[in-house]
N, C-alpha and C positions, 0 to 999 in steps of 0.2 A: 440393413447394412450388413456386409459380409463380416464374418468373424476373422480373428487373427490378422488384422491389418498391420499391426505392429507386435513384435514379440521381443521379450528380453532374451539375452543369450542363454540364460538358464533353462528356458522352455524349449530350446532347439535340440533335437536328437539327430543321429546319423541317418535317420529315415526321412528327414524333412527337406531334402534337396529341392523338391518341387515347390516348396513355399519359402525357403531361406537361401537357396542357391548353394553352390559348392563351398564358397568361402564362409558363408554364414554357418553351415554345418560344422566346419572345422572349428570355428570359434566356440560353438556350443560344446564340442567335444573337449576342447582345451580347458574350458571352464569346469567341466565335470571332473577333469583330471587335476584340478587345482593348480593349473598353470596360469600365471598372472597375465591378464589382458586388460587393456584400457576399458573402462566402463562404457556402456552404450546399449543400443537396441537395433532391431532390424525392421525396416520398412519392407514388408513381405511382398511376394508376387501377387497376393490377393489385393493389396492396396494398388498396385500397378493395374490389375485387371479392372478393379472398381473405378479408378480414375478414367480409364479408357471407355468403360461402359457408360458412365454417367455423362461423359462429354461426347458420346456417339463417335469416338475416335476410331474404333475398329473399322466402321464403314467408310469413314472419310479417308483413312490411311490406305485401306485396300483399294479404294477407287483410284488414288494416285498411283499406287504400285502397279496396277494393271496397265497404266498408260506409259510406264517406263520401258524403254528399250535398253536392256542390260548389256548390250554390245556397244552402246554409245555413252561415253563418259559424261557428255554434256546433259543428256536427258536424266541420267542418274543423279547428277549434281542438282539439276533443277527440281526433280521430284523430291530429293532429300530436303532441300530448302523449304519446299511447300509443306512437307510433313512436319518438320521441326517448328515452322511458324505456327501451324495449327495447334500442336501440342503446347507450345509455350504461351499461346493465347487462351488456353483452357484453364479455368479456375478450379481449385480444390473444393470439394464439398466441405461444408462447415464441420461435419463430424470428423472427417479425416484430418483436417487441419487442427482441430482441438486435440485429437489423439497424439498427433506429432508434437504439439506444443507442450502437452503434459509430460511426455517421455523426455523431451529435450530439457525441460526445467529441472528434472531429477538429476541431471548431470552436472549442475552447478548451483549457484545461489541466485536469489531473486534480484540482486543488485547488479550483477554483471552478466553480459552475454557470453556464454561459454563457447570457445573455439572448438569446432568439431571437424573430423575428417569423414568424408562420405566415400564408401568403397563399393563399387558395383559388384554384385554377387550373382553370377549367371547360373541358370539351371543347365545350360549347354556349356560344358567345359571347353569345347573346341574353339569358342570365340571369346573366352574370358580375357585373354591377353590384349584384345583390341580396345579395351576400355581403360579409362584413366580415373584415378582417384581425384577428388576435389576437396577443398577446404572452405569453410565458411563460418559465420558467426552471427547470431541473432535470429529470432523466430522467422521474420519475413524473408530474410536471405536463405534460411534453411529450406523453406518451401520452394523458392525459386531454384535452388541448386538441386533438390530432388527432381523437380520437373525437367531441368536441363539434362540430368543424367538419363532420365527415361527418354528424352528426345534424342540423346546421343546414340540410342539403339539404331537410329535412322540416319546417322552420318553417312555420307556417300560411300566412303571406303568399307564401312561396316555393312551397309545395306547390300553392297555387292557380294560380300562374303556370306551374308545370311541367305541371299538368293542362291548363290552357288552351292551352299551346303544344304539347301532345301529346309532351312529352319523356319518353323512357324512362329512368328512373333507373338501370336495370340496365346500359344501354349507354352512355348520355350522362352519364357520371359526372364525378368531379372528382379531380384531383391536388392535393397541398398543397406549396407551396414553403416550405421552412424555411431562413431566412437569419439569420446572426449580426446582433444589434442593436448599435447604437453610440449613444453620447451625443453627438450632433452639436453642434458649436459654432456651425455656420451651416447653413442648409438653405433649401429653397424649391422653386419650380417654374420651368421654362423652357418656352417654346413655340418649336418649331423654325421655325415661320413666324409672323411677327408677326400676331396674330389681329384687331387693330383694323382694319387696311386689307387684310388677307390678302396682305401684301407678302412675296413669296417671297425677297426679297433681304435680309430683316432677321430677326433673332432677338430675342425678348423674354425677359428674365430677371427673376424676382422673388426676393428674398432677405430673410431675417430671421435673427436670432440664435436658436439653440436648435433643438429638434426640429421636424420638418415636420408639416404637416396639422392644425394646431390652429386651429379656426375663429376663436378669439378674436384671433388675429394677422392675420386678413384685413384689409387696408387699412393695416397697420402695416409693410409691407415696403418695402424699396428696390426701385426698378424701373429696369432698364437696357435700353436699345435698342441693339442691336449690329448692325453690318454683317456679313452672312454671308460675304462674299467675303474681306474684309481682317481680320475679327474685331476691328475697332476699335470703340470706344465712340462712338455718335452722340449719345445723350441719356440723361439719368438723372433720377430723382427720389429724393432721400434723405428718409427718414422717421424721426423720432425714435422709438426703441423703449425702453420703460422696464421691461418684463417679458418673460421668456422661459421656455420649458419645457426642462428637462434630464432626463435619464434616470438613474435609480438602480436597477439591476437591471431589472425589468420595470415599475417604477413611473415615472410622469412627475410631476415636481415643478415648481411655478411658482416661479421665483426672480427676483430683481431684476437687470437689466442694470446693470453698473457705470456710474456716472455719466460716467466718462471715455470710455465707448464709446457711450452711448445716442444721441448725435446724429451719430456718425461714419458715413461710408460703410461699408457692411458688407462688400462684396467689393472687393478690390484689382484692379488691371488685369490681373494675371496670372491670377487666378481667373476673372475675366469672360471672358478670352480662352480659357482651358481649357474652360470651360462651352460657349462658342460653338463651338469646334472639335468637341467631343463632340456637340453638337446637330446639327451638319452631318453627322457620321458616322451618327448614328441615323436621320436623315431619308433618307439615301442607302440605308441598310440596309433600312429598312421602307417606303420608297417614298412614304409619305404624311406630311403634317405631323403632329407628335406633341406631346402634353403630357407633360412629364417631371418626375418628382419626384427631387430630388437632395439630397445631404448632404455636408458637409465635416467630417472628424474628423482631428485631428493633421496638418493640411495635405494630406490625401489626399481626393479627391473620389470619391464613389460615386453611381452611378445606382440608384435605388430602385424606381421604378415608371414604366411607360410606357403611355399610352393614346392611341389615335388621336384627333386633334383634330377636333371637330365644330363647324364654323364657325356652323352654324345655331343651336346651343345656346349656344356660348361667346361671351361678349362681353368685350372686353379691359378689365380694370380699370386698365390703363395709360392709357386714354382719360380717366378721371375726374380724376386729378391734373393732367394736362396741359391739360385743358379746364374749369377751374373756372367755374361759372356761378351767377348769382344766382337764376335760376329752377331749382327742383329738378326732377329727372327721376325718375319712379317707373316701375315695370314692372307690366304686367297679367299675371295668371296665370289664363287662361280655359280651360285644359285641363291635364291631368297633365304636369308638368315635373319634372325632377330638381332638387330644391331647391338642391343645392350648385352645379350647373351654372349656374342662373339667378342665384344669389347673387353670382357673380363678375362680373356685369355692372356697367358704370359707372352704377348706379342708386342713388338715395338711399333707396329703400324699395319696398314693394309697394303701388301705388295701388288695385289691384282684384284681390283674391283672390276669385274668383267662386265662391260656394257651390253654384251650379247644377251644375257638373260633378262635384262631390263627391257630391251627392245622386244624380245619374244613375249614377255609378259603382257605387252599391249594387245596381243592376239591378232592384230591386223597389220598387213604389210605397210611399212613406213611410207612408201610412195602413194599408197591409197589415202592415208591419213593426211599427207601433204596436199594431195589433189583435192581433198575435202576441206581444205583450209583449217586443219586442226593442229597447226604447228604449235599454238599456245598450249593446248592441252598436252601435247607431247613434251614440250619444254618443262611444264609443271610436273609431269609424272617423273621424268628423269631427274629433275632437280630435287624433288621430294625424297627419292630413294638415296641419292648422293648426300643430301643434307643430313639425313638420318644417320648415316655411317660416319660422316664427319663430326657430327655432334657427339656421337657415342665414343669416338676414338680421340677426340681433341685432348692434348695438342699433338698427338701422334699422327704422322702423315697418312693419307689415303690416296693411293695411286689409282686413278680411274682410267681403264683401258677402253678406248672406243670400240664399238661393236665389231666383231670379227665373224659374223654369221656368213656362211656360204650360201650358195643358191638353193641347195636341197633344204637347208634349214629355213630360209625365207619362204620356200614353197609350202611349208607347213602352216603358215599364217594365212588368215582369211584374205580374200581378194588378191592372192599372190599371183594367180595365173595371168592377170592383166599386166603385171609388171616384171615377171620373172621368167627367164628362159631355163628350161631343163637341160643341165649340162651332163655330158658323159662322165666327167670326173670333177665333181664339184669341190673336192678337197683341194684341188690344184687350180680352181677357177676364179670366178669373179667374187673377190672378198677382200677385206682388210683395206689397206691404203688405196688400192686401185679402185675400189667401189666408191670411196670418198672423193678421190680426185676427179673422177669422171662425172660423179653426181654429188656435188658438195652440199646439197640442201640439208641432208640429215646431219652432216657434220656441223652445219651452222646451228641446227636446232640443239645438238648436244653441247655446243660451245655457249649458247645462250643459257643453257641450264647451268653450266659451270660458272658463268658470270653471275647468275642469280644467287648461287651458293656463296660465292665469294663476296659479292657486293651488297646484296640484300640481306642475306643471313649473317654476313660478316665472318664466314668461316674460311680461314686462310691456310688450312692444312690439306687442301686438295691439290694434288699434282696430276699430270696427264701422261698417258702412255700411248704410243702410236703402234698399232698391231699389224703384223703381216706386211711389212714394208719390203718389197722385192728389189727396188733400185734406188740409186742416189737421187734420181729425178723425182720419184714418188715422195721421198723424204722432204726435198725442197718444196714441192708443191703443197704437201700437208702443212708445212711451216708457214707458207704464204697464206693459205686459207685461214689458219688459226690467227695470225697476226691481223689479217684483214677485218676480223670481227671484234678487234679491240682486246684480244687476249694475248698477253705478252709474257715472255719468260722473265722471271724475277727471282729474287731469293726465296719468296714464298710461293712461287708457281714454277715448278721445275717440269721440264718436258723430257720424258724418257722414251727410248727406242726399244721395242720388243724384237729380239732376234728369234725368228721362228724358222728360218731357212738356212741350210748350209751355205748357200751362195752369199747371203748377207753376212754370215759369220766370217767367211773368208775375206770379205771386203770391209771388215770392221774399221780399219784405219781410215778408209775413205769416208765412211759414214760419220766418223767422229769429226771430220774436218768441216762438216756442214753446221755443226753446233748443236749439241744436245747436252743434257745435264746428268744422264745416267743411262745404263744399258741393262735390260733384263734378258736373261738367257732362259727361254722356255724349253725345258728339257723334253717335255712330252711332244711338243710340236717339232722340235729339232730331231728327235729320235724317229718320229714318224716319217719325215722326209728323207732322213739320212739312211734309214734301214729299209724304207719302202714298206712299212708296216702300219696298218690302221689299228691302233691299240684298243679301239672300241669294238672291234670285231672279234668275238670270242674264239672263232676258229683259228685265228692267226695271232692273237694277242700274246701267246706264249713266246713268240719270236722277238717281242719288244723287251729289251733289257737295258736298264740304265747303265749297267757296267760294261756295255759293249765297247770294245777298244776304239772304234771309230768315233763314238759319241764322246768318250773320254778325251780323245785327241782334240776334237773341236772345242770342248769345254776348256781344256788346258790352254789352247791357242788363244781363245777369246779372253779368258781371265788374265793371262799374262800381258796381253796388250792393254787391257783396262788398268791393271795394276801399275804398269810402267807409265801410263798417262795420268795416274791418280784419279781415275774416273770411277764414280760409284757403280756398283754392280749388284744385281739381284739374280739368284738362281731360283727359278720357279719350278716346282714339281706339283702337279695337280692330282695325280692318281693315288699316291702313297707317300709315306715318309722316305727320305733319302737313305741309301745304304751307307754304312759306316765308311766303306772304302771310298765311295764318291765324295762324301762329305769331308773326309780327311784330305783328299787331293785338293778340293776347292778351297778349303780354309788355308792349307799350306801355301797355295799360290797367292791368296789374298782376296778371296771373295768377301764383299762387305756384308751381304745380306742373303739369308735363305727365306723363301716364302713357300709355305705349305698349306694344305687344307686344314680346316678347324679341327678335324678328328686327329690330325697328326701333330698338332702344335706341342703338346706336352711332351710326347716321346722325342720329338726333334729338339726341343730345348734341352732335354737331358743329354741327347746324343751330342749336341754341339758342345755342351759343357765338358763332357767326357773326352771328346776329341781334342779340344783346346788344351785340357789338362795333359793328355797323352803327348801332344806335340811339344808342349812346354817342357815336360820332363825329358823327352827324347833329345831336345836341343841342349 
């Protein structure tokens, strides 16, 4: 039998990534630094390897993988199910099971089954965020859950990533952290460096009652800004919390926060100071700013999870309550982003979830997929992406813009030459509403995805945006196709028009007569056609200026018409934050919402607040 199948945290050092995974090594280092963590142990990569060897799983799994066509989602899914079935039908060796039971019994008493959390700890950091923690209770359930996590390495989505990144599942495997679970009275996250301004002298702490990591509690936390040197409180935001999640065994239950506590400050000064001191220790130990999940049970604080803080992705939700603005700020999703990372931004919703990148991600021309009868797979893929963003942002709206790929972008997809004509000027060619109205099959598929998100997943915060609409007739046709599939405008399903062309902007009043719920003005698209500049071409991109007088005139004209009609409006900027001059004009006229890329959210929120304050004082 191999050695080191299970290890206590105290036996793990920073050189043991190959046996304990990245997360396991971090826990070992925390324990050595006397930073409190829940008791537990690690099922090492050696246990994973022994389980696979004794069950002859490496040979069986490899045989199935060689038969998978990784360009075909159906064969990936079929292969994934076969592999997971084989793994889940394989029994533990008696020796390994006994070792697990012994370590598990040390976490509690002999009379009760101790609830535990199982955390995958990958040796390959690049795929760590693809795996989910699990909770369980009892010896038999523990073995089943360990096996399920090993099998999850071969989930269809993970299997594709493993193949794409050329990761060897035999060598680059996983350990599993098993920790005692608590029913925390208070929990939350802290950021060892304040992420709003990247100020290294301050720590940010977020706290709520009950268990950590429930997305329903996002925005309902207290927020504390702490000086890292003195550990004294600089500023705070106290938020009323009426519901919390508590743990009963392995189940989480929603309960009411006692009315006497609902509006009180959740952390006292001693708890804030203790968390600040711990944050400082963690940052010194791991060298870089970290995002830390913590919990307090019976007046004892535990550190639960640690991830390196990515300033480019993370945007401080602390900024939002400290900078309340009348003008809403939305976020653009124009490429694949982690939904939960972008959802913590100080944004009021998603103003532009671009369907173009979702279609590109499929890798094959949509008409080819339709021809091969793969509409169901397409629907599922689109629905999965939309559902993830809607869940992360709920109850904030997510505006999904149908694909606006032009012919040159379609030609980059596989099998495109069979379905696409090479245009002389694709920027002005077959795209947007015209493509949908002449070939509505793809629109039907995207609408089926919308219906699945709304009806099956029960997410009613999804709205729609119609891109690159050239004429009134195109808008009428798009609306007919949408309603023909059983998708109707309602208070929870709004249909927006994207203004991408100067001609559409000049006819805005005629478009409004057809019946829409809001208008977005895409500044980048508008400027490109108005100025005759491809802003993605580095040789002429310097000619593209958002402060150009003609663009400002178009913007003023459109926003004045919309304000007069009391019609919701969004100003979309994709390449950079808006200038103070343009923002001042837009807010003064009455723009309702600004939507920018994730990297520009914090600065734009600050700029909106300053602009509104300036205009208020000026008046």
